[in-house]
N, C-alpha and C positions, 0 to 999 in steps of 0.2 A: 445905849442904842435909842435911836429917835423912835418917836411914836409913829404909828401907822396913820396914814391920811385916809379919811372916810369922805367922799364927795357925794353929797345927795343932789341928785340931778333931777329937777322939776318935782321935788318933793318938799315944799316949803313948810307945810304943816308938821310933817316929821322933823323937820329941822328945828322948829320952835319947840317941839316936845324934848327933843335931845338936848337943846341948848340949856334946859333947866338942869341937866345933870351934867353939863360940860366939865366941871371941875372933878368929877368922880369918874369920868371915861378914861380909859387906858389908850385911847386913840384921839386924833384930832378930826373934828368934823368941819366940813365946808358946805356952803349951800350955793347952788347954781340954779337959776331959774331959765328964762328965755335967751339969755345972752349967751349963744353958742361959742362965740370967739374967745371969751374969757374962760370958759369951760375947756375948750381945745387946749389953750395955752397952758392952763394949770395941768392938765393931763400929760401934755408934752413935757413939761418941766418936772413932773411927779409920777413917772411911769408906773410905779408900784402902787399907785393910789387904788383903794377898793371903790368901787362905784355902785351905790346904791340908786335903783331907778325903777320906775314902772313901765318904762318903754322897752318893750320886747324887741323892737326892730333895729336897736343899736348893736354895734359890734364891738365890745369892749374886752379888753384882755381881762380884768378882775372886776367881776360884776355880781351882785345879788339884785335878782329881780323881785322887787317889793310890790306885793299886791296888798290890797286893804285887808285881806284876811290874815296876813302875817302879823303874829304877836310880836311885841317889843322884845320879849324875853327870847324868842326864837332868832329875832334879828340879831340880838347881843351874842347868841351862841354862834351864829354864823359868821359874824364879824370877828369873834375870838378865834374860831378855827382857822380863818384866813390869817389873823395875826400870828398865830402859832406856826402855821406854814411858812409865812413870810419870815419870821424869826429863824426858824431852822434853816432855811436857805442861806439867810445873812450870816448866820453862826458858821456856815460851812465854807466861807470864804472870806475870812479877814486877812488883810495884808498888813504884815509888820515888818518893816524894813524891806528886806529882799525876799522875805519868806510868805508863804501863804499858810494860813493856820485854819484848821478845821476844828472847832471846839466840839462839834458833836461826836466826832470820830477820834478826838484828841491826837491829831497828826499835825505836824509842822513839816512843809516840803518846800523844796527849792530845786528847780530844774528837774532832773529825774530821781533825786534822792528824796526819802521819806524817812521821817523818825517818829516813833510812837512816844507819846508823852503821858505823864501822870495828870491827873485832874487839876493838882495843886501847881504843877508846873505851867499848865495852860493858864490857870488863874493868875499866876505870877506874871506871865507874859502880857496878858490882857491888860492887868492893872499897871504894868509899867509902860506899855504902848499908849494907855489913855492919858499919860501925864507928860507934858512937856518939860518938866524939870525933874531933878533926881529926888529918889525916895529914900528915906533913910531905913536902916534895919528895923528901927522901932515901928515906923509907919507901915512897913511891909508885915511886919510881926502882927500888927493890930488889924490891918485891913485885908490881908490875905489868908493869914493863919487864924485870925480871930482870938489871938491871945491878949491878955491884958497887959498894959505897959509895964507893970511892975515884975513881970516875970523875967528873969535872966536867962536866956537860952540862944544858942548858936544855931538854931532851926534855919533862920534865913540864909546865913553865910553857908551853911552845909548844903542846903538846896540849891542855892546859885552856883556853888562850885560844881556840884554833880550835873546841874543843866548845863552849865558852860562846857564841861568835859564831854557830855553827850552831843552837844552842837558841834563841838570841834571835831570829834571822832566822825560824826556823819557827814558835815559840810565842810570842814577844815577852816571854820570861821572862829577866831578867838576874840573878836571885837564886837560880837552881837550884844552882849550885856556887858556894859562898862560900868565902872565905879570910880569915885574920886571922893574927896573928903566930904562932899555933900551928900552922897548916896549912890544909889543904882539907877541906870536907865537903859533904854534901848537905843544903841547907835542908829542914827539916821542917814 
């Protein structure tokens, strides 16, 4: 998942302070001063951006009004709350192939059909969907189940078999998770 964008609008001193911590931040920071056109273009192209400004008269979607009495620690807390809310919403609406996946509720849906999945099944689908190429059983075992490579287990094959069966019974789709000699992947 990509980092949240935080735009500091007409707060160049705050930007200088935060820039010193840039590599430690869990969000991207951008500085905008008097050039309203660049700012408007950036917000238009990045509508989920959190704006931090001291200007109370602006009508922004996601904003923290910064006054000089606000402590940096409190600002970070407010940014992290916004980040958590933003991530929750994003995780509720992931498209994988023809399906909508809600990782918060652990539901996969298509049209009017809904299927409840386990946390591991969701993890498996997300991991497979994030890759353009096939993933081997060993790779899935290591990265989804967190097993060491030297374990011999049929965990992956068993879970994929059961997940395919559940998806087929609910959606009639037997081609959602495909495998070949190279491994498993989500059909596109």
